[in-house]
DOZA-651422 format. One record per residue (C-alpha): residue in three letters; x negated, y negated, z negated. Coordinates in nm, 2 decimals, always signed. Each point is the difference from the previous one (the first is absolute). Example, Ala and Ser with C-alpha at 12.3 -4.5 7.8 and 13.67 -1.06 7.14 Angstrom:
 res      x      y      z
 Ala  -1.23  +0.45  -0.78
 Ser  -0.14  -0.34  +0.07
END
This chain:
 res      x      y      z
 Met -10.73 -14.50  -7.57
 Ser  +0.10  -0.02  -0.37
 Ser  -0.23  +0.19  -0.24
 Ile  +0.10  +0.13  -0.35
 Leu  -0.29  +0.08  -0.22
 Leu  +0.09  +0.27  -0.25
 Leu  -0.23  +0.04  -0.30
 Thr  +0.07  +0.29  -0.24
 Ser  -0.23  +0.05  -0.30
 Ser  +0.15  +0.25  -0.24
 Pro  -0.20  +0.32  -0.06
 Arg  +0.30  +0.18  -0.15
 Ala  +0.17  +0.27  +0.21
 Glu  +0.33  -0.09  -0.16
 Ser  -0.05  -0.38  +0.06
 Leu  +0.32  -0.20  +0.03
 Ser  -0.16  -0.32  +0.13
 Thr  -0.14  +0.17  +0.31
 Pro  +0.33  +0.15  +0.15
 Ile  +0.19  -0.33  -0.07
 Ala  -0.28  -0.20  +0.17
 Val  +0.00  +0.24  +0.30
 Asp  +0.37  -0.01  +0.03
 Leu  -0.01  -0.38  +0.00
 Ala  -0.27  -0.01  +0.27
 Glu  +0.19  +0.24  +0.22
 Lys  +0.33  -0.19  -0.04
 Leu  -0.17  -0.32  +0.09
 Lys  -0.14  +0.17  +0.30
 Ser  +0.34  +0.13  +0.11
 Gln  +0.13  -0.35  -0.02
 Asn  -0.27  -0.11  +0.24
 Pro  -0.06  +0.29  +0.25
 Gly  -0.30  -0.18  +0.15
 Ser  -0.19  +0.00  -0.33
 Val  -0.27  +0.24  -0.12
 Ile  -0.09  +0.13  -0.34
 Val  -0.37  +0.01  -0.10
 Arg  -0.03  +0.21  -0.31
 Arg  -0.29  +0.01  -0.24
 Asp  +0.04  +0.28  -0.27
 Leu  -0.25  -0.14  -0.24
 Ala  +0.03  +0.29  -0.24
 Ala  -0.04  +0.28  +0.26
 Lys  -0.28  -0.18  +0.18
 Pro  -0.17  -0.23  -0.26
 Leu  -0.20  -0.29  +0.12
 Pro  -0.36  -0.03  -0.11
 His  -0.05  -0.24  -0.29
 Ile  -0.21  -0.31  +0.10
 Asp  -0.36  +0.01  -0.09
 Asp  -0.32  -0.20  +0.03
 Leu  -0.05  +0.09  +0.37
 Phe  +0.36  -0.11  +0.08
 Thr  -0.01  -0.33  -0.19
 Gly  -0.33  -0.09  +0.16
 Ala  +0.12  +0.09  +0.35
 Ile  +0.32  -0.21  -0.01
 Arg  -0.21  -0.31  -0.08
 Lys  -0.18  +0.03  +0.33
 Pro  +0.12  -0.06  +0.36
 Ala  +0.09  +0.32  +0.18
 Glu  -0.30  -0.03  +0.24
 Ala  -0.24  -0.03  -0.29
 Arg  +0.10  +0.32  -0.18
 Thr  -0.21  +0.31  +0.01
 Ala  +0.15  +0.32  +0.13
 Glu  +0.05  +0.12  -0.36
 Glu  +0.17  -0.33  -0.09
 Ala  +0.22  +0.01  +0.30
 Ala  +0.12  +0.35  -0.09
 Ala  +0.06  -0.12  -0.36
 Val  +0.26  -0.26  +0.12
 Glu  +0.15  +0.20  +0.29
 Thr  +0.30  +0.13  -0.20
 Ser  +0.05  -0.34  -0.16
 Asp  +0.01  -0.16  +0.34
 Glu  +0.27  +0.25  +0.10
 Leu  +0.21  -0.07  -0.31
 Val  -0.03  -0.38  +0.06
 Asn  +0.12  +0.04  +0.36
 Glu  +0.30  +0.21  -0.12
 Leu  +0.09  -0.26  -0.26
 Leu  -0.03  -0.29  +0.24
 Ala  +0.20  +0.18  +0.27
 Ala  +0.29  +0.09  -0.23
 Asp  +0.32  -0.20  -0.01
 Thr  +0.14  +0.20  -0.30
 Ile  -0.19  +0.18  -0.28
 Val  +0.15  +0.26  -0.22
 Ile  -0.21  +0.09  -0.30
 Ser  +0.08  +0.28  -0.25
 Thr  -0.17  +0.05  -0.33
 Gly  +0.07  +0.13  -0.35
 Leu  -0.06  -0.21  -0.31
 Ile  -0.30  +0.16  -0.16
 Asn  -0.15  -0.16  -0.31
 Phe  +0.21  -0.30  +0.08
 Asn  -0.14  -0.06  +0.35
 Ile  -0.03  +0.15  +0.34
 Tyr  -0.18  +0.32  +0.10
 Ser  -0.38  -0.03  +0.06
 Ser  +0.05  +0.12  +0.36
 Leu  +0.21  -0.30  +0.08
 Lys  -0.25  -0.23  -0.18
 Thr  -0.27  +0.14  +0.22
 Trp  +0.20  -0.09  +0.31
 Ile  +0.03  -0.35  -0.13
 Asp  -0.38  -0.02  -0.05
 Asn  -0.05  +0.11  +0.36
 Val  +0.24  -0.25  +0.16
 Ala  -0.07  -0.31  -0.21
 Arg  -0.27  -0.13  +0.23
 Ala  -0.12  -0.36  +0.02
 Gly  +0.02  -0.12  +0.36
 Leu  +0.25  +0.27  +0.09
 Thr  +0.29  +0.00  -0.24
 Phe  -0.08  -0.32  -0.18
 Lys  -0.24  -0.29  +0.04
 Tyr  -0.15  -0.26  -0.23
 Thr  +0.06  -0.37  +0.08
 Glu  -0.08  -0.33  -0.17
 Ser  +0.34  +0.01  -0.16
 Gly  -0.02  +0.36  -0.12
 Pro  +0.05  +0.35  +0.14
 Val  +0.27  +0.05  +0.28
 Gly  +0.16  +0.33  +0.08
 Leu  -0.02  +0.12  +0.36
 Ala  +0.24  +0.30  -0.01
 Thr  +0.31  -0.22  +0.03
 Gly  +0.35  +0.07  +0.14
 Lys  +0.06  +0.34  -0.16
 Lys  +0.27  +0.15  -0.21
 Val  -0.10  +0.24  -0.28
 Tyr  +0.21  +0.25  -0.18
 Val  -0.15  +0.16  -0.32
 Val  +0.15  +0.32  -0.12
 Leu  -0.10  +0.04  -0.37
 Ala  +0.08  +0.31  -0.20
 Ser  -0.03  +0.02  -0.38
 Gly  +0.10  +0.21  -0.29
 Gly  +0.11  -0.30  -0.20
 Val  +0.18  -0.32  +0.09
 Tyr  -0.24  -0.28  +0.09
 Ser  +0.20  -0.23  +0.23
 Gln  +0.16  -0.16  -0.30
 Gly  +0.03  +0.03  -0.38
 Pro  -0.26  +0.05  -0.27
 Ala  -0.24  +0.20  +0.22
 Ala  +0.00  -0.26  +0.29
 Pro  -0.32  -0.17  -0.12
 Leu  -0.18  +0.33  +0.04
 Asn  +0.08  +0.01  +0.37
 His  -0.33  -0.12  +0.15
 Ala  +0.06  +0.17  +0.34
 Val  +0.25  -0.24  +0.15
 Pro  -0.17  -0.32  -0.12
 Tyr  -0.33  +0.13  +0.13
 Leu  +0.13  +0.10  +0.34
 Lys  +0.18  -0.33  +0.04
 Ser  -0.32  -0.19  -0.10
 Val  -0.24  +0.19  +0.23
 Leu  +0.24  +0.02  +0.29
 Gly  +0.08  -0.37  -0.04
 Phe  -0.37  -0.07  +0.00
 Leu  -0.01  +0.17  +0.35
 Gly  +0.29  -0.22  +0.11
 Ile  +0.29  +0.24  -0.06
 Ser  +0.27  -0.14  -0.23
 Asp  +0.32  +0.17  +0.12
 Ile  +0.00  +0.29  -0.23
 Glu  +0.29  +0.21  -0.14
 Thr  -0.04  +0.27  -0.26
 Ile  +0.23  +0.31  +0.00
 Tyr  -0.01  +0.15  -0.35
 Val  +0.04  +0.37  -0.07
 Glu  -0.02  -0.02  -0.38
 Gly  +0.12  +0.16  -0.32
 Leu  -0.09  +0.34  +0.15
 Ala  -0.11  +0.14  -0.33
 Phe  +0.33  -0.08  -0.17
 Gly  +0.17  +0.33  +0.10
 Pro  +0.15  +0.14  +0.32
 Glu  +0.30  -0.23  +0.00
 Ala  -0.21  -0.31  -0.02
 Ala  -0.24  +0.12  +0.26
 Glu  +0.28  +0.08  +0.24
 Lys  +0.15  -0.34  -0.05
 Ala  -0.34  -0.17  +0.07
 Ile  -0.05  +0.20  +0.31
 Asp  +0.35  -0.07  +0.13
 Ala  -0.05  -0.37  -0.06
 Ala  -0.33  +0.00  +0.19
 Lys  +0.16  +0.19  +0.29
 Ser  +0.29  -0.24  +0.01
 Arg  -0.24  -0.30  +0.01
 Val  -0.19  +0.17  +0.29
 Gln  +0.32  +0.04  +0.19
 Glu  +0.09  -0.37  -0.06
 Ile  -0.34  -0.11  +0.13
 Ala  +0.03  +0.22  +0.31
 Leu  +0.34  -0.13  +0.08
 Ala  -0.11  -0.36  -0.03
 Ala  -0.31  +0.05  +0.21
END
């Protein structure tokens, strides 16, 4: 059974990245009726930030962990399993202070696990979460996909770097940008993103 992992992270009620990401996931599912959508709303149900207990626990074999340590990594284990089971991953975030929302960063901190999603070898680290397609829906008030502000877009390079470290290199970004440039510009950006979603679904 095909699995679509949908990660939404915007805390804004009027978020534009979230509905476009949801629409994409649902359209991909409709193209493959046997697939399922596993959704994590990282804003509505924030994940715990990693702490000393967590970082100590993940360095031990599961059988060597105390009950408290096992509880500390339980959610992380669930997230890793969801990631590894997914064939397609749809991620939505706004561009805040030139990067992703902290809720999404916390998800990354929970799934980047040595021995599970990557491993160290004599020739360097190797990603273990291979064979997946990722779509990133990125909303922003300004234009960061190109032009003078592009160097300030740390979200896409970061996501490509960290997902690539986990073994995922097939990544496409759907920009919903220029939203602060007035209603006409915002409408144009939204329509362009929706059109791209439709194209992706038809090609799936």
